[in-house]
DRENROMI-493972 format. One record per residue: residue in three letters; x, y, z of N, C-alpha, C, O, CB in turn. Coordinates in steps of 0.2 Angstrom, whole numbers, padded with zeros to 4 digits, always signed. Glycine has a CB too. Layout:
N
ALAXYZXYZXYZXYZXYZ ...
REM end
This chain:
71
MET+0004-0006+0000+0000+0000+0000+0004+0006+0000+0009+0007+0004-0005+0000+0006 SER+0003+0011-0004+0007+0017-0005+0005+0022+0001-0001+0022+0003+0006+0020-0012 LYS+0010+0026+0002+0008+0032+0007+0004+0037+0005+0003+0038-0002+0015+0035+0010 SER+0000+0040+0009-0004+0046+0007+0000+0052+0005+0006+0052+0007-0009+0047+0013 LEU-0003+0056+0001+0001+0062-0001+0003+0066+0006+0009+0069+0006-0004+0066-0005 SER-0001+0067+0010+0000+0071+0016+0006+0067+0020+0010+0071+0023-0006+0071+0021 ALA+0007+0061+0020+0012+0057+0023+0019+0058+0020+0024+0059+0023+0011+0049+0024 GLU+0018+0058+0013+0024+0060+0009+0027+0067+0010+0033+0068+0010+0023+0058+0002 VAL+0022+0072+0010+0024+0079+0011+0027+0079+0018+0032+0083+0019+0017+0083+0011 ALA+0024+0076+0023+0027+0076+0030+0034+0074+0030+0038+0077+0033+0022+0072+0035 GLU+0035+0068+0027+0042+0065+0027+0047+0069+0023+0052+0070+0025+0041+0058+0024 PHE+0044+0072+0017+0049+0076+0013+0051+0083+0017+0057+0084+0018+0045+0078+0007 LEU+0046+0086+0020+0048+0092+0024+0052+0091+0030+0057+0094+0031+0041+0095+0027 LYS+0051+0085+0034+0055+0084+0039+0062+0082+0037+0067+0084+0040+0052+0078+0043 SER+0063+0078+0032+0070+0076+0029+0074+0082+0027+0080+0083+0028+0069+0071+0024 LYS+0070+0087+0023+0073+0093+0021+0075+0098+0027+0081+0100+0027+0069+0097+0016 ARG+0071+0098+0032+0073+0102+0037+0079+0100+0041+0083+0103+0043+0067+0103+0042 ILE+0079+0093+0042+0085+0090+0046+0091+0091+0041+0096+0092+0044+0083+0083+0047 SER+0091+0090+0035+0097+0090+0031+0099+0097+0030+0105+0098+0029+0095+0088+0024 LYS+0095+0102+0031+0098+0109+0032+0100+0111+0039+0103+0116+0040+0092+0114+0030 GLY+0099+0106+0044+0102+0108+0050+0097+0113+0054+0100+0116+0058+0109+0110+0050 LEU+0091+0113+0052+0086+0118+0056+0082+0114+0061+0080+0109+0060+0082+0121+0050 SER+0081+0118+0066+0076+0116+0071+0069+0118+0069+0069+0122+0064+0078+0119+0078 MET+0064+0115+0072+0057+0117+0070+0056+0124+0072+0053+0128+0068+0052+0113+0074 ARG+0059+0127+0077+0059+0134+0079+0062+0138+0074+0059+0143+0072+0062+0135+0086 LYS+0068+0136+0071+0071+0140+0066+0067+0140+0060+0067+0146+0056+0078+0138+0065 LEU+0065+0135+0058+0060+0134+0052+0054+0139+0053+0052+0142+0048+0058+0127+0050 SER+0051+0139+0059+0046+0143+0060+0047+0150+0059+0043+0154+0056+0043+0142+0067 VAL+0053+0152+0061+0055+0159+0060+0056+0161+0052+0054+0166+0050+0062+0160+0064 LEU+0059+0156+0049+0060+0157+0042+0054+0157+0038+0053+0161+0033+0064+0151+0039 VAL+0049+0153+0040+0042+0153+0036+0038+0158+0038+0035+0162+0034+0039+0146+0037 TYR+0037+0159+0045+0032+0164+0048+0034+0170+0051+0031+0175+0053+0028+0160+0053 GLY+0041+0171+0052+0044+0177+0055+0044+0177+0062+0047+0181+0065+0040+0183+0053 ASP+0042+0171+0065+0043+0170+0073+0043+0163+0074+0042+0159+0070+0037+0174+0076 ASP+0044+0161+0080+0045+0154+0082+0039+0151+0085+0039+0146+0088+0051+0153+0087 LYS+0033+0155+0085+0027+0153+0088+0023+0147+0085+0019+0144+0088+0022+0159+0089 ARG+0025+0145+0079+0022+0140+0075+0026+0133+0075+0024+0129+0070+0020+0142+0068 SER+0031+0133+0079+0035+0127+0079+0031+0121+0080+0032+0115+0078+0041+0127+0083 GLY+0026+0121+0085+0021+0116+0086+0017+0114+0080+0016+0108+0079+0016+0118+0092 TYR+0015+0118+0076+0011+0117+0070+0016+0113+0065+0014+0108+0062+0009+0124+0067 ILE+0022+0115+0065+0027+0112+0060+0028+0105+0063+0028+0100+0059+0034+0115+0060 SER+0028+0104+0069+0029+0097+0072+0023+0093+0070+0024+0087+0068+0029+0097+0080 GLN+0017+0095+0070+0011+0092+0069+0011+0090+0061+0009+0085+0059+0005+0096+0070 VAL+0013+0095+0057+0014+0093+0050+0018+0088+0048+0017+0083+0045+0016+0100+0046 GLU+0024+0088+0052+0029+0083+0051+0027+0076+0053+0030+0071+0051+0036+0085+0054 ARG+0023+0076+0058+0020+0069+0060+0014+0067+0056+0011+0062+0058+0018+0070+0068 GLY+0012+0071+0051+0006+0069+0047+0000+0070+0051-0005+0068+0048+0007+0062+0045 GLU+0000+0074+0056-0007+0076+0060-0010+0081+0057-0016+0082+0058-0005+0077+0067 ARG-0007+0086+0053-0010+0092+0050-0008+0092+0043-0003+0090+0041-0008+0098+0054 GLU-0013+0094+0039-0012+0094+0032-0010+0102+0030-0013+0106+0034-0018+0092+0027 ILE-0007+0103+0025-0005+0110+0023-0008+0112+0017-0009+0108+0012+0002+0112+0024 THR-0009+0118+0015-0011+0121+0009-0005+0121+0004+0000+0121+0006-0015+0127+0009 ILE-0007+0121-0002-0002+0122-0007+0003+0128-0006+0009+0128-0007-0005+0122-0014 SER-0001+0134-0004+0003+0140-0003+0008+0140+0003+0013+0142+0003-0002+0146-0002 THR+0005+0136+0008+0010+0135+0014+0015+0131+0012+0021+0132+0014+0006+0132+0020 PHE+0014+0125+0008+0019+0121+0006+0025+0125+0002+0031+0124+0003+0016+0115+0001 GLY+0022+0130-0002+0027+0134-0006+0031+0138-0001+0037+0139-0002+0023+0139-0010 MET+0028+0141+0004+0032+0144+0009+0037+0140+0013+0043+0142+0014+0027+0147+0015 PHE+0036+0134+0014+0041+0129+0017+0046+0128+0012+0052+0128+0014+0037+0123+0019 LEU+0044+0127+0006+0049+0126+0000+0054+0131+0000+0060+0130-0001+0046+0124-0006 THR+0052+0137+0000+0056+0143-0001+0060+0144+0005+0066+0145+0005+0051+0150-0001 ALA+0058+0143+0011+0062+0143+0017+0067+0138+0017+0073+0139+0020+0058+0142+0024 LEU+0066+0132+0015+0070+0126+0014+0075+0127+0008+0079+0122+0007+0067+0120+0015 ASP+0074+0132+0004+0078+0132-0002+0078+0126-0006+0083+0123-0008+0085+0134-0001 SER+0071+0124-0007+0070+0117-0010+0065+0118-0016+0062+0123-0016+0069+0112-0005 TRP+0064+0112-0019+0059+0112-0024+0056+0105-0025+0059+0100-0023+0061+0115-0031 VAL+0051+0104-0028+0048+0097-0029+0046+0097-0037+0044+0102-0040+0041+0096-0025 GLU+0048+0091-0040+0046+0090-0047+0040+0085-0047+0041+0080-0044+0052+0087-0050 PHE+0035+0087-0051+0029+0083-0051+0030+0079-0058+0031+0081-0063+0023+0087-0051 ILE+0029+0072-0057+0029+0068-0063+0022+0065-0064+0019+0062-0059+0034+0062-0062 GLU+0020+0065-0070+0013+0062-0072+0014+0055-0073+0009+0051-0074+0010+0065-0078 
REM end
């Protein structure tokens, strides 16, 4: 059985954050301008919260990353 899209997004974001050496607090600062949403980031990374495409874009920008979609 394949993983859900939200599980794949969660795994992708967590691995990118860790590979960049960022804490959830630091990523929160980069994405939102403060560290108050690190709990939200934790929930996203555990697959407990889904994010919108625009929020995903904000994460990608903060992580200096991109995603290639293949049909």
